[in-house]
N, C-alpha and C positions, 0 to 999 in steps of 0.2 A: 242144905240145898245147893249152896255154891260149890261145896266140895264134890257133890254128885255131878253137877253140871260140868264141872272142870274135868272130871274123869271121862264123861261121855263125849267130849269133842273128838270128832273124826276128821279125816281129810276132807270129806265133803262139806264140812262146816266152815272151812277156810275159803275166803274170797280169792281164789286162784286168779280170776279174771282181773281183779284190781292189783294183785301182786304182779302179774305178767304185763298188764297194761302199764302199771306205774314204772316198772323196770324198763320197759321200751321207751316211755316218755323220758326217763332219766338219761338213757343212752343217747336218745335223739337230741336231748337238750345239750348234752356235752358235745355231740358232733356239730350241731347248729351253731353253738356259741363259738366253737373252735374255728369253723369255716368262716364266721363273721369276723373273728379276730385276724385271721390269716388274710382276709380280703382287705381289712383296714391297713395291715402292715404292708401288704403288696409284696413286691420283690425284695424289699429291704430286709426281710427275715434272712434270706440267703446271704445278702451283703453283710449284714451284721455278724452272722456266724463266721464268714470268711475273714472279716476284718479284725474281729476281737478275740481270736482264738490263738494268738501267738504264744501265750504261756498257759500252763495248766490251770492256774487259778482263774484267769479270765475265761478260759474255755468252759470251766465248771459254772461260772456265773452266767455265761451265754446259754448254756444248757438248762439252767434254772428258769431264766426268763423266757426263752423259746417254748419250753414245755408249759409255762403258765399261760402263754399266749395261745398255743394250739391245743391246750388241755389234753395232751396225750403224750406220754414219754415215747410210745411207739411211733407216733407221727414225728416227733422231734428226731428220733433215731433214724427214721426213714429220710428225712431231709438231710441229715448228716451223711447217711450212706451215699445219697446222691451226689453230694459235694465231693466226697472221697473218690467215688467212681469217675467223676468228671475231671479228676486231677486237680481240684481246687483246694483240696484239704489233705494233709497227711494223716496217717492213722493215729499218730500221737495227739493231734489236735482233736480228732474224732473222739478219742478215749475220754478226754476231759468234758466234751459236750455230753456224751452218754452218761457219765457219772452225774453231772449237773442235772440232767433230765430226770434222774431218779429222785432228786430233791424237790424239783419243780412239780412233779406229779402229786406231792403231798398236799398241795394247796386245796384241791377238792375236798379232801377229808377234813381239812381245817375249817373250811367254809361250812361243811355239814355240821361240824361240831358246834359252830356258832348259832345253829338253829335258824339259819336265814330262810328255811322253808316256810315260816310263818308269814313272810312278806312275798312269797312266790308269785301269787296272782297279781300283785301290784306291778312286779316286774314284767309279767306277761302282758298286762294292759299297756304299760308305757312302750314296751318293745313293739307290740301290735300297732299302736298309734303312729309310731315313728316309721314303721315299714309302710303302713297305709298312706300316710300323708307326707312323707319325706320326699323332697324333690330331687335331691342329689343322690347319686349312687353311694358315695361314702356315708351320707346320713342313714341310708337304709341299711347299710352294713352294720352301723352302730345299733340300729334297731334289731338286726339279727343277733347281735351279741346279748342284748338286754332280754329279748325273747327267749333265747336259748337258755340263758342263766335262769330265767323264771321257770321254764318248763322242766329243766333239770331238777330243781328243788320241788316243784309241784309233783313230778313224778315220783320222787323220793318220798314225799309226804303220803301219797296214795298207797305206795308200796308198804311203807313203814306201819301205817295203820292197820293193814291186814296181817303183816308179819308178826305183830304182837300176839296174835292168836297162837302162833307156833309153840310159844312157851307152855301152853296147856295141852299140846298134842303129845300123847304118851311116847309115840314112836321118836319124835324129835327130842323129847326130854332124855330119852335113852341114848340117842345119838350124840347129843351135846355132853352127856355124862361120860361117854366112851372118849370123846374128843379131849375132855378135860383130864382124863386119866392117861390118854395115849396122844401126847402132843404131835407125834409124827403123823397121826391120822389127820389132825387138823391142818398140818402143813401140806399134806397131799391133797386134801379137799380144796384148800385155797389155791393151790397150784392148778388143779383140774379145772375148777370153775372159772378161774381167770383165763386159762388157756381157751376154754370154750367160747367165752364172751369177748375175749381180747380186749380186756380193760380192767386194770387193777382198781381204779377209782370206783367202778361200779361194785366190785366185789366187797371192797372196804366199806362202801356206803351201806351194803346189806348187813355186814358185820356190825357196824355202828348201830343200826336200827335194832338188831337182835340183842346186842349187848345192853342197850338202853331199856329194852322191854324185859330183861331178865331171863331171856330165852338161852343165853350163852354166857358162861363165865369168862373171866379175864384169861384163865388157864387155857381155854379152848380158843378165845378170840385172837390172842397174840400169834399163835402158830398159823392161824388162818391168814393173818396179815402178812406174815413172812412168806407163806405159800403164794399169796397174791403177787408178791414181788418177783417170784420165780415165774409164775404163769404169764406175766406181762411180756416176757422175752419170746414167747412163742410166736408173736407176730413177726418179729425181726428174723427168727429162725426160718419161718415159712418164706419170708421175703428173700432170704439168702439162698434157698435151695435153687439149684440151677442157675444162680445169679453169679455176679463177678466175684473175684477174689476179694475186693475191698468190701463188698457187701457181707460176705461170709466172716471176714475178720471183725468188722464192726459189730455184727450180730453176735459174734463170739465173745467180744468184750463186754457187751451188754449182758449177756448170759452169765459170763464169769463173775462180773460184779455182784449181780443179784444172788447168785448161788453162794458166793463167799459171805455176803452180808447176811443171808438167811441162816447159814451155818453158824456164824458167830452169834446171831440172835437165839438159835436153838440151844447152843452150848451154854449160853448164860441165861437162859429162860427163867429159872427160878429167882435169880437175883433181879432180873429185869422186872419180873412181876412184883417183887417186893418193893422195888424203887418207884414203880408206877402207882402202886397202892399207897405208899408213903407220901409222894408228892401230891397225889389227888386228895388225900385227907388233909394235907397241909394247906393246899391252895383252894380247896373246895371245888375241884374240877368236875364237872358234870360227866355222865358216862360217855356220851357220844364224843365229847372233846378228849376224854381219856385214850380213846382208840386213835384219834387224830395225833395226840402226843406220842403214843407208841410208834406210830407210823413215821412221824417226823424225826424223833430222836434216833430210831432205828437207821434211817437213811443217812442222817448226819454223821453218826458213828461210823457207818459204812464207808463214807466219803473220806473221813479223816484216816481211816486204816488204808483205804484204797489209793489215795492220792499220791502218797510218797512212793508207791510201787507202780505207778502208771507205765514208766518206761519198761520195768521188769515184765509186767502184764502184756504190754505190747510185743516185746520180744518173745514171750512165751506163746502168744497167739500166732506170731509169724512162723514160729518153728512147728506149732500144732497144725497150721494151715499154710503150707509152703507155697512159694510162687513169687512172681514179680508183679509189683503194683504198677498201675498206669503212671506215665510220666506226668508230673505236676505242670500245669499250664501256668506260666508266670504272668500275672495280670496286675502287677504292682503299679499303680498309677499315681504314687505319692509324689512324683516329680512335679506334678502340675500344681505348683504353688501359686496362690493368689498374689503374693507379694511380687514374684517375678513378672506375672502378668501385668502388674501396675507399673513396675520399674523399668522392665525391659521386655516390651511386648514381642519384639523380634525374636529374642531367645525363647519367650513363652511359646511362640508359634512353632519353633523347632522342637521344643519338648512335646508339644501336641502331636506333631508328626510322628514322633517315636511311639506315642501312645496309639495312634492310628495303625502303626505297623504291628503293634502287639495285638490289636483287635483283628487284624488280617489273619494272624496265626490261629486265633480262636475260631474264625469263620472257616478257615482251611480245615480244621479239626471237625467242625460241624458238617461239612460236605463229606468228610471220610466217614463220620458216623452214619450219615444217611446212606451212603453207598453200602456200608457194611450191614446195615439193617435189612437191605434187599438180599444181600448175598447169604446171610446167616438166618434169614426168617426170624428176625428179632421179635421179642415179645414186649410185654408191659415194662419190664426192667430196662431194656434197651431204649424203648421209646422215652421213658422218663429221663435217661441219660441224655437223649437228644434235646429234651425240653430244658433240662438243666443248662446245656451249653447255650441254648437260645436265650435264656434268661441272663446268662453271663454277657452275651453279645449286646442284649438290650441295656444292661447296666453300664457296660463300657461306653456305648453310644451315648447314653444320658450324661455320663461324667464328662466325656470329652466335649460334647455340645455345650454343656454349662460352662466349661473352662474356656472354650473359644468365645462364647458370648461375653464372658468377662474380660477377655482380651479386646474384643471389638469396641469396648467402651473407651479404650485409649485412643490417642491421636495416632493412627496408622498411616504409613506412607503407602503409595500405589502398590509397591511390591508386597508389603505386609498384607495389604487388603486382598491382593490376589491369592496369596498363601491361605489367608483366612477362608475364603470361598472355596479354595481347592480342598483343604482338610474337611470342611463341612460337606462338601459333595461326595467325597470319597467314603466317609463314615456312613452316609445315608445309602450309598450303593452297596457297601459291605453288610449293613444291617438288613437290606432287602435280600441280599443273597442268603443271609441266615434264615429269613422268613421263608423263602422258597425251599430251602433244605428241609425245613419242617413240614411244609406242604408235601414234599416227596415222601417223607416218612408216613404221613397220613394216608397217602395213596397206597404205599407198600403195605401198611397195616391193614387197610381195607381188604386187600387181596388175601393177607394172612389170616384174617378173621373168617374169611370165607372158606378157610381150610384148603387153599389152593395156592398155586405159584404161577409165574410167568413161563412161557415155553422157553426152551433153550436159545432159540433164535431171538426172541424178544429181549431176553436178558442180555444177550451178547451185544445187541444194538445199544441198550441202555448203558452198559458198562463202558463201551467205546465213547459214548458221549460224555460219560463221567471223566474219563481219562482226559479227553480233549479239553474239557472245561477246567480241570485242575491245572493243566498246562497254561491255559489262557489266564487264570487267576494269578499264577506266578509271574507270567509275563507282565501283566498289567500293574502288579505291585512293584515289580522291578523298574517299570517306567515311572511310576509314582516316586519310588524310593530314590532311584539313582538319576533320575531325569535322562534316562537312556532312550531318547526318541527314535533311535535307529530300529528299535524293536517294534514300533508301531505298525509298520508294513506287514511284518510277520504275523502280528496279532490280527490284523484285518484279513489276512489269508486264512488264518485259523477260524475267524468268524464266518467267512464264507464257506469254509469246509463244514462248520457246525450246522449251518442252514442246510447244506446238502445232506448231512447225516440225518438230521431230522426228517427231511423230505423223503429220503429213501426208507427210513425206519417206518414212517406213516404208510407209505405205499406197501411195504411188506406186511405190515399189520393188517391192512385192508384185504390183502390177498389171503392171509391166514383166516380171517374172518370169513371171507367168501367160500373157503375151502373147509370151514367148520374145524379149524385146527387150533383155535384158541384154547388154551388150557382152562380158562375160567371166564365166566361172563362177566364178573366184576372186574378182573384184570383187563378184559377187552374194552370195557366202558372207560377206564381210567388211564389206559396206556397213552392215549394221545395227550392227555393233561400232563403225564410225567415227561413226555418228550418236550412239550411246550414249556414246562417249568425249567428244564435244563437249558433250552435255548435262551430263555429270558435271563437266566443266571449269566450266560455268556454275554448277553448285551450289557449287563451291568459291569462286566469286566472292561468292555470297550468304552463304557462311560468314564470308568476311572482313568483309563489311558487318555481319552480325549481331553477331559477337563484338566489333566496334568500338562498336556501340551499347551492348552489355551491359557493356562495360568503363567506360562513362562514368557514373560515380557522381556527378559534379560537375554533370551537366546533367540535366534532367528530360526525357530522351529515352525515349519508350516502347519496350519490348521487343517488336518485332513478330514475329509468327509467320511462319514460311516456308511459303507454300502451294505 
């Protein structure tokens, strides 16, 4: 009877709702857990990537850790692409992170192999309780991590219980047999499936369940794993289409690594199968963990082969995708040494001033990116680049503020105290300019999302205000840097002219609206906000200049009123 029952299984007998629902829960759990981990780590993820990627080995380790944190090699690659595009990381550094990300992504398969799923609902309960009763935001983020972890494995359990029936489905038995005989078919199937769902961890999780149930042999499962590693590069390739040169090159490195690794795996497939079989028998490794071991060893061997060739691969990608990369923004703040702050606070304040000047160059770049976003009708990639720059500004702000606070604990004379207050006020004004630049991009994006643009006259007025603001920013920084107070009067004239430009641009905007000449309703509603933001940015330039003058007790510079 059992044999007859087995032969009579059809597609209708399989609980597809449980397979699909479990798979969706599995994917949702991975994303939910990754989002929680990113929220706990905050902006430090990018900071750590930038700080610890000075040599290839460290870059690989960073890639491993970041991928474990965000639970996605594609996400880790996306973060890396953003840093390269922002000029914060060189392609050679990105190569190491991308390689490390491929090892980090094996963690999910390893946890699945440990059969953590039997405790899934306990994690769901604990995570749910923390989210429901946690008072602090960071506590609730930890709840997100635990809940996502539980949902990931609960979804896997639901899916796995139903997938076991596939081993008795004649059509699937035939398909698995063909894959065993034709490894290239398994490689292709793994690539396509992973490309469709954009997550190698999910594909390998399915393979682990099928292999455990006996629905798939090791001969078929291993090429499937190799294919999953190629398929996971699809996300990066899609992200790079129409994107920047750095995005294309980093995605190219990611793809190149995985294709080379998969090729090596397929060449040595018979020997690899024998080795996995031998080590599994020797150490009594259960089926699901065997697939995890296949995945981990495959990636480690790939890194060992690839790492010595990083520079060669980078040069190859540069020739394959020619062009000039964006200039790297120098943000080295290592000079802000705590020992100097304690021993020579006056010198420490001079060092802090140099750091503030570096911050001003990043703010200047942020303004350029906001202007370019309007001119080129930027999309999601360009918006992410602006956000990356804003993250950098916030990071520098925090570092300089913390350093200044450590200096303030020393015995400062009156002049040092004035410098301390000055530097603090300047970085806060610069940080606010960065925030307002992001606001401008949000307004521009609203218009672009509406599939529209500003009229030529409206755009001309905004660009004129941008140009004047840039001049004002350079003037205010020169007053701060060089104590050149003679420029203050010229800056005030620029400020009065900025007010006039804003007034005239508003009047022309209202006239266009009255004549029904606005190119877009959305653009018409946010245009005054754009003008107001630019005028406020100019006000912050005046604040920088004014507090620079007020801080100068050693010079007889007049404290001029802001008109």
